[in-house]
VEXDREN-2710 file (C-alpha; in Angstrom, 1 decimal):
% VEXDREN-2710
k/r/px/py/pz
1/MET/-5.3/-3.7/0.9
2/LYS/-8.1/-1.5/3.0
3/LYS/-10.8/-4.4/2.4
4/LYS/-8.7/-7.1/2.4
5/ALA/-10.4/-9.1/5.4
6/PHE/-13.8/-8.4/4.0
7/LEU/-12.9/-9.2/0.8
8/TYR/-11.5/-12.8/2.0
9/HIS/-14.8/-13.0/3.8
10/ARG/-16.7/-12.7/0.5
11/LEU/-14.6/-15.2/-1.5
12/LEU/-16.0/-18.0/1.3
13/VAL/-19.7/-16.7/0.5
14/ILE/-19.8/-15.9/-3.0
15/ALA/-20.4/-19.1/-4.6
16/ALA/-23.6/-19.2/-2.8
17/MET/-24.4/-15.6/-3.9
18/VAL/-23.6/-16.7/-7.6
19/ILE/-26.3/-19.5/-7.3
20/VAL/-28.7/-17.4/-6.3
21/THR/-28.1/-14.2/-8.5
22/THR/-28.4/-16.9/-11.3
23/ALA/-31.8/-18.3/-10.5
24/LEU/-33.1/-14.8/-9.6
25/LEU/-32.0/-13.8/-13.4
26/TRP/-33.9/-16.7/-14.9
27/SER/-37.0/-16.8/-12.7
28/GLY/-37.4/-12.9/-12.3
29/CYS/-38.1/-13.6/-8.4
30/LYS/-37.6/-10.9/-6.2
31/GLU/-38.1/-12.4/-3.0
32/LYS/-35.1/-12.0/-0.3
33/TYR/-32.9/-14.9/0.1
34/PRO/-31.0/-15.2/3.2
35/LEU/-27.7/-16.9/3.0
36/PRO/-27.0/-19.5/5.5
37/LYS/-25.7/-18.3/8.8
38/THR/-23.0/-21.0/8.7
39/LEU/-21.5/-19.2/5.6
40/VAL/-21.4/-15.5/7.2
41/ASP/-21.3/-16.0/11.0
42/LYS/-17.6/-16.8/11.0
43/ASN/-14.3/-15.1/12.2
44/TYR/-11.5/-16.8/10.2
45/LEU/-8.0/-16.0/11.1
46/VAL/-6.1/-14.1/8.2
47/VAL/-2.4/-14.4/8.2
48/GLU/-0.5/-11.7/6.3
49/GLY/3.5/-11.4/5.8
50/PHE/6.2/-13.8/5.1
51/ILE/9.5/-14.5/6.8
52/ASN/12.2/-12.4/5.5
53/ASN/15.9/-14.0/5.6
54/GLY/18.2/-11.1/5.4
55/ASN/18.7/-7.5/6.6
56/ASP/15.1/-6.6/6.7
57/LEU/12.4/-7.2/9.5
58/THR/9.9/-9.8/9.3
59/GLU/6.4/-8.3/9.6
60/ILE/3.4/-10.6/10.0
61/LYS/-0.1/-9.1/10.2
62/LEU/-3.4/-11.3/12.2
63/SER/-6.6/-10.2/11.6
64/ARG/-10.3/-11.6/11.6
65/THR/-12.8/-12.0/8.8
66/VAL/-15.8/-9.7/9.7
67/GLN/-19.5/-9.9/8.6
68/PRO/-20.6/-8.0/5.6
69/GLU/-22.9/-6.0/7.8
70/ASP/-19.8/-5.0/10.0
71/THR/-18.5/-1.8/10.1
72/ALA/-15.1/-2.0/10.3
73/TYR/-13.3/-4.1/7.5
74/ILE/-10.4/-5.4/9.6
75/MET/-10.6/-6.6/12.9
76/PRO/-7.1/-7.0/14.1
77/GLU/-6.0/-10.2/16.2
78/GLN/-4.4/-8.8/19.4
79/TYR/-2.3/-10.2/22.1
80/ALA/-1.1/-13.5/20.2
81/THR/2.3/-14.9/20.3
82/ILE/4.1/-15.7/16.9
83/SER/7.3/-17.9/16.7
84/ILE/9.6/-18.9/13.8
85/VAL/9.9/-22.6/14.5
86/GLY/12.8/-24.6/12.6
87/GLU/12.6/-28.3/12.3
88/ASN/16.0/-28.6/14.4
89/GLY/13.8/-26.8/17.2
90/GLU/15.2/-23.3/16.5
91/THR/12.9/-20.3/17.8
92/GLN/13.0/-16.8/17.0
93/ASN/10.0/-14.5/18.5
94/LEU/8.3/-11.8/16.9
95/TYR/6.5/-8.8/19.1
96/GLU/3.4/-7.1/18.5
97/THR/4.1/-3.3/17.7
98/ALA/0.8/-2.3/16.9
99/PRO/-2.6/-3.7/16.8
100/GLY/-2.6/-7.1/14.8
101/THR/1.4/-6.7/13.4
102/TYR/3.9/-8.6/14.6
103/GLN/7.5/-7.8/14.1
104/GLY/11.1/-9.1/14.7
105/GLY/14.6/-9.8/13.4
106/PRO/16.7/-9.3/11.3
107/TYR/16.8/-13.1/10.9
108/PHE/19.7/-14.9/8.9
109/LEU/18.2/-18.6/8.7
110/ASP/20.2/-21.8/8.1
111/PRO/19.4/-22.7/4.4
112/SER/19.5/-26.2/5.3
113/VAL/16.8/-26.2/7.6
114/LYS/13.1/-25.6/7.0
115/TYR/11.0/-23.2/8.9
116/GLY/7.8/-22.2/9.8
117/ILE/5.3/-20.1/12.4
118/LYS/3.6/-20.8/15.3
119/ILE/0.5/-18.5/16.8
120/TYR/-0.7/-18.7/19.6
121/THR/-3.9/-16.6/20.0
122/ALA/-5.2/-15.0/23.2
123/ASN/-8.3/-17.2/23.3
124/GLY/-6.1/-20.2/23.8
125/LYS/-6.0/-21.5/20.1
126/GLU/-2.9/-23.0/18.4
127/TYR/-2.0/-22.7/14.8
128/GLN/1.0/-23.6/12.9
129/SER/2.4/-23.5/9.2
130/ASP/3.9/-26.2/7.2
131/PHE/7.8/-26.1/7.3
132/THR/9.4/-24.7/4.4
133/GLU/12.7/-24.4/2.4
134/VAL/14.3/-21.0/2.4
135/LYS/14.3/-19.2/-0.8
136/TYR/17.2/-16.7/-1.8
137/THR/16.2/-14.2/-4.7
138/PRO/18.5/-13.0/-7.2
139/PRO/19.0/-9.4/-7.7
140/ILE/16.8/-7.0/-9.9
141/ASP/18.3/-6.6/-13.5
142/SER/16.7/-3.3/-13.6
143/ILE/13.5/-1.2/-13.2
144/SER/12.4/0.3/-16.7
145/TRP/9.2/2.9/-17.5
146/LEU/7.7/3.8/-21.1
147/ARG/5.9/6.5/-21.9
148/GLU/2.7/5.5/-23.0
149/GLU/-0.5/7.5/-24.5
150/ASN/-1.9/8.2/-21.2
151/GLY/0.6/8.0/-18.6
152/VAL/3.6/5.8/-17.7
153/ARG/4.0/2.4/-17.1
154/ILE/6.7/0.9/-15.0
155/TYR/8.4/-2.4/-15.3
156/ALA/10.7/-5.0/-13.2
157/ASN/13.6/-7.0/-15.2
158/THR/15.2/-9.9/-13.5
159/HIS/16.8/-13.4/-14.2
160/ASP/18.4/-16.4/-12.3
161/PRO/21.4/-17.6/-14.3
162/GLU/21.3/-20.8/-12.4
163/ASN/17.5/-21.5/-13.0
164/LYS/16.2/-22.3/-9.7
165/SER/13.9/-19.2/-9.2
166/LYS/11.1/-19.5/-11.5
167/TYR/8.4/-17.7/-9.2
168/TYR/8.6/-14.1/-8.1
169/ALA/6.6/-11.5/-6.6
170/TRP/7.0/-7.4/-6.1
171/GLN/6.0/-4.9/-3.6
172/PHE/6.9/-1.4/-4.2
173/GLU/6.9/2.0/-2.3
174/GLU/6.3/5.2/-4.2
175/THR/7.6/8.9/-3.0
176/TRP/7.1/11.7/-5.1
177/ASP/7.5/15.7/-4.2
178/PHE/5.1/18.4/-5.1
179/TYR/4.8/22.1/-4.4
180/SER/2.2/24.6/-3.2
181/TYR/0.8/27.0/-5.5
182/GLU/3.0/29.8/-4.9
183/TRP/5.8/30.9/-2.3
184/SER/4.2/32.4/0.8
185/SER/6.8/35.1/2.1
186/TYR/4.4/36.2/4.9
187/GLU/2.3/34.7/7.8
188/TYR/-0.5/35.9/10.0
189/VAL/-0.5/36.5/13.7
190/GLU/-3.7/36.1/15.0
191/ALA/-2.8/37.0/18.5
192/ASP/-2.2/40.9/17.6
193/THR/-3.8/40.8/14.1
194/SER/-0.5/41.7/12.5
195/MET/1.6/40.5/9.6
196/ILE/5.2/39.2/9.6
197/SER/7.6/37.8/7.4
198/ARG/7.4/33.6/7.5
199/ALA/10.6/32.5/8.9
200/ASP/11.1/29.5/6.5
201/PRO/8.6/29.8/3.5
202/ASN/9.8/26.2/2.0
203/SER/8.2/24.5/5.2
204/ILE/4.8/24.9/3.3
205/TYR/6.1/25.2/0.1
206/HIS/7.7/21.9/-0.7
207/CYS/6.5/18.4/0.6
208/TRP/6.6/14.9/-0.4
209/GLN/3.8/12.0/-0.4
210/SER/4.4/8.3/-0.2
211/ASN/2.4/5.1/-1.2
212/ARG/2.7/1.3/-1.1
213/SER/1.3/-1.2/-3.6
214/THR/-1.6/-3.1/-2.7
215/SER/-2.1/-5.1/-5.5
216/ILE/-0.5/-8.7/-6.1
217/LEU/2.2/-8.3/-8.1
218/ILE/3.6/-11.8/-9.3
219/GLY/5.2/-13.4/-12.3
220/SER/6.6/-16.6/-13.2
221/SER/9.4/-18.0/-15.9
222/ALA/8.4/-22.1/-15.3
223/LYS/6.9/-22.3/-18.8
224/LEU/10.0/-20.2/-20.4
225/SER/13.3/-22.2/-21.5
226/GLN/15.3/-19.5/-19.3
227/ASP/14.6/-18.2/-16.1
228/ILE/14.2/-14.6/-17.5
229/LEU/11.1/-12.1/-16.8
230/TYR/11.4/-9.1/-19.0
231/MET/9.1/-6.1/-18.6
232/ALA/7.0/-7.4/-15.8
233/PRO/4.2/-4.8/-15.3
234/LEU/4.1/-3.1/-12.0
235/THR/2.4/0.2/-12.1
236/PHE/0.5/2.7/-14.3
237/ILE/0.7/6.4/-13.5
238/PRO/-1.9/8.4/-15.6
239/ASP/-0.7/11.3/-17.0
240/ASP/-2.9/13.6/-15.1
241/SER/-1.4/12.3/-11.9
242/TRP/0.5/14.5/-9.4
243/LYS/2.9/11.6/-8.9
244/ILE/5.2/13.1/-11.6
245/SER/4.5/17.1/-11.1
246/SER/8.2/17.4/-10.1
247/LEU/10.1/14.3/-9.3
248/TYR/8.9/10.6/-8.7
249/SER/10.5/7.8/-7.2
250/ILE/9.8/3.9/-6.6
251/LEU/11.5/1.7/-5.0
252/VAL/10.9/-1.9/-5.7
253/LYS/11.2/-5.0/-3.5
254/GLN/11.7/-8.5/-5.0
255/ARG/10.9/-11.9/-3.8
256/VAL/11.4/-15.6/-4.8
257/LEU/8.4/-17.8/-4.0
258/SER/7.8/-21.4/-4.0
259/LYS/5.6/-22.9/-6.2
260/GLY/2.7/-23.4/-4.0
261/VAL/2.8/-19.8/-2.7
262/PHE/2.8/-18.8/-6.2
263/GLU/-0.4/-20.7/-7.2
264/TYR/-2.1/-19.5/-3.7
265/LEU/-1.6/-15.9/-4.9
266/GLU/-2.4/-16.5/-8.4
267/LYS/-5.8/-17.6/-7.1
268/MET/-6.2/-14.7/-4.9
269/LYS/-5.4/-12.5/-7.6
270/LYS/-7.9/-13.6/-9.9
271/ASN/-10.8/-13.9/-7.3
272/SER/-9.8/-10.0/-6.4
273/GLU/-9.6/-8.8/-9.8
274/GLN/-12.2/-10.7/-11.5
275/LEU/-15.2/-10.6/-8.9
276/GLY/-18.4/-8.8/-10.0
277/THR/-20.3/-10.7/-12.8
278/ILE/-21.6/-14.3/-12.9
279/PHE/-19.4/-15.0/-16.0
280/ASP/-16.3/-14.7/-14.0
281/PRO/-14.4/-17.4/-12.8
282/GLN/-15.9/-19.0/-9.5
283/PRO/-13.8/-17.8/-6.0
284/SER/-12.1/-20.2/-4.5
285/SER/-11.5/-20.3/-0.4
286/ASN/-7.9/-20.7/-1.3
287/SER/-6.8/-22.8/1.4
288/GLY/-3.2/-22.4/2.5
289/ASN/-0.5/-23.7/4.3
290/ILE/-1.6/-22.5/7.8
291/HIS/-3.6/-25.2/10.2
292/CYS/-5.5/-24.7/13.4
293/THR/-3.8/-27.5/15.8
294/THR/-6.5/-27.3/18.2
295/ASP/-9.3/-27.6/15.7
296/PRO/-8.4/-28.9/12.6
297/ASP/-11.6/-28.4/10.6
298/GLU/-11.2/-24.5/11.5
299/ILE/-10.3/-22.5/8.4
300/VAL/-7.3/-20.4/8.3
301/ILE/-6.7/-17.8/5.4
302/GLY/-2.9/-17.3/4.5
303/TYR/0.4/-19.0/3.4
304/MET/3.9/-18.5/5.0
305/TYR/6.9/-18.6/3.0
306/ILE/10.7/-17.7/3.6
307/SER/12.4/-15.8/1.0
308/SER/15.2/-13.0/0.8
309/THR/14.2/-9.7/-0.5
310/GLN/16.2/-7.4/-3.3
311/GLU/15.4/-4.3/-4.1
312/GLN/16.4/-1.6/-6.5
313/ARG/15.1/2.6/-6.6
314/ILE/14.7/4.5/-9.6
315/PHE/13.9/8.3/-10.0
316/ILE/11.5/9.7/-13.0
317/SER/11.7/13.6/-13.3
318/ARG/8.9/15.5/-15.0
319/GLY/11.3/17.0/-17.6
320/GLU/12.1/12.9/-18.6
321/VAL/8.3/12.6/-19.6
322/PRO/7.2/14.6/-22.6
323/GLY/3.9/16.1/-22.5
324/TRP/2.7/15.3/-18.9
325/LYS/-0.8/17.0/-18.3
326/TYR/-0.9/17.4/-14.7
327/ARG/-1.3/21.3/-13.5
328/PHE/-2.0/22.4/-10.2
329/TYR/-3.6/25.5/-10.5
330/CYS/-5.0/28.0/-8.1
331/GLU/-7.0/31.5/-8.3
332/PRO/-5.2/33.9/-5.7
333/ASP/-7.2/36.6/-4.1
334/THR/-6.5/40.0/-2.4
335/VAL/-7.0/41.1/1.1
336/LEU/-7.3/44.7/2.1
337/ASN/-4.5/45.6/4.6
338/ARG/-6.7/46.7/7.2
339/LYS/-7.0/44.9/10.7
340/ASP/-10.7/43.9/10.3
341/SER/-10.0/42.4/6.6
342/LEU/-6.9/40.8/8.0
343/ALA/-8.7/39.2/10.9
344/PHE/-11.7/37.9/9.0
345/PHE/-9.7/36.6/5.8
346/PHE/-6.5/35.0/7.5
347/GLY/-8.0/34.4/11.0
348/ALA/-8.4/30.7/12.0
349/VAL/-6.1/29.9/8.9
350/LYS/-9.0/30.6/6.4
351/LEU/-6.1/32.0/3.5
352/VAL/-2.6/31.9/3.6
353/PRO/-0.9/35.5/2.8
354/ILE/1.3/35.1/-0.4
355/TRP/3.2/38.5/-0.8
356/ALA/2.6/42.2/-0.2
357/ILE/0.8/44.3/-2.6
358/ARG/2.5/48.0/-2.4
359/SER/1.3/51.1/-3.6
360/PRO/3.1/53.0/-6.3
361/MET/3.0/56.0/-4.3
362/GLY/5.6/55.8/-1.1
363/GLY/5.7/52.1/-1.2
364/ALA/3.1/51.6/1.6
365/ILE/1.5/48.1/1.8
366/THR/-2.0/48.2/0.7
367/HIS/-3.2/44.6/-0.1
368/TYR/-2.1/41.3/0.5
369/ALA/-2.0/38.5/-2.3
370/ALA/-3.7/35.5/-0.7
371/GLY/-4.6/31.6/-1.4
372/SER/-6.6/29.2/0.3
373/ARG/-4.8/26.8/2.6
374/ALA/-5.1/23.7/0.4
375/CYS/-3.1/25.6/-2.4
376/MET/-0.8/27.3/-0.1
377/ASP/0.1/24.9/2.5
378/CYS/1.4/21.5/1.2
379/ARG/1.4/19.7/4.5
380/LEU/-2.1/19.2/4.0
381/ARG/-1.4/16.9/1.2
382/GLY/1.7/15.4/2.6
383/THR/4.8/16.1/4.7
384/ASN/7.5/18.6/4.6
385/VAL/9.7/16.2/6.0
386/LYS/12.5/15.2/3.2
387/PRO/13.1/11.5/3.0
388/ASP/16.8/10.2/3.6
389/PHE/16.7/8.8/0.0
390/TRP/15.8/12.3/-1.5
391/PRO/18.4/13.7/-3.9
END
């Protein structure tokens, strides 16, 4: 979530803001109320991620909360050292692959051993999570979807025959293909004001776009007689969305959580989704299981856990979804086949040529049909590199 670090900081000060807002509503006072400096003048460490036990990499992100007037929403914590440590002394190291992003693995951890993480930051502080057990995730039974009145809703279905899992989390990666308005058969050469046949028209005609989930997606069967989750909602695609303009794919990743991390994420979900009015539940600071060992009073935001990951991918084609409303329409133009006209309209890629319009007498090209680059070059909205998993 782009504003996640800022949101975490807001959760720590919003309680005071609610009290002030309530007082203003009742008194009508318009005098500015400055928040105590101790509430806002902090840069708390934020730890995001989990230890992945299995074939995928483990990725942990470190950042710092920022003040409300800060222009940056996320301040990555760079040059730290992160290690996975076991109660038996086993150590595995992660490495910084981008500012504030640390990766390692794949790891295949001993299920009889509890593990945690240690973090050493560049300013000399040490942080450590509680030791936690390794969780194993049952397979996803299916990913299903339903056509609703205004779109498509996608669900996860899963169960644990041993009744041990109880608490689940999901993330997803969605990918869809799309097309330019028309197939461009020509290409303008600015160097000599000429028009040539496009070597690979498909390179600007057929593209793909991808997106990752940002919401907290969790579910629990703890109150059910069996460890079964049916039709757990993941995402909704409105029927004016370009995601199902042709073919859509979603890869769902499922993990099992401990009760503690589930309750932590549940609080975070409520705080992030229900902030906004004085009648919403009062936010909490959501202390996790990561602590600063050099300063026990310092607040650390995050909850570390260990789980294997199960995943499943489905495809949805536009033809499977009746009445999909999305339309991509552009108004083509025509350009006179004369050097000054070609240079003016096609120079600096203002327009993209589509096809030639020929005279009925002799077949000479008199004009070129043209469209804006936004309509004709799909690379402006995605990539023309076909994903490996695409059919």
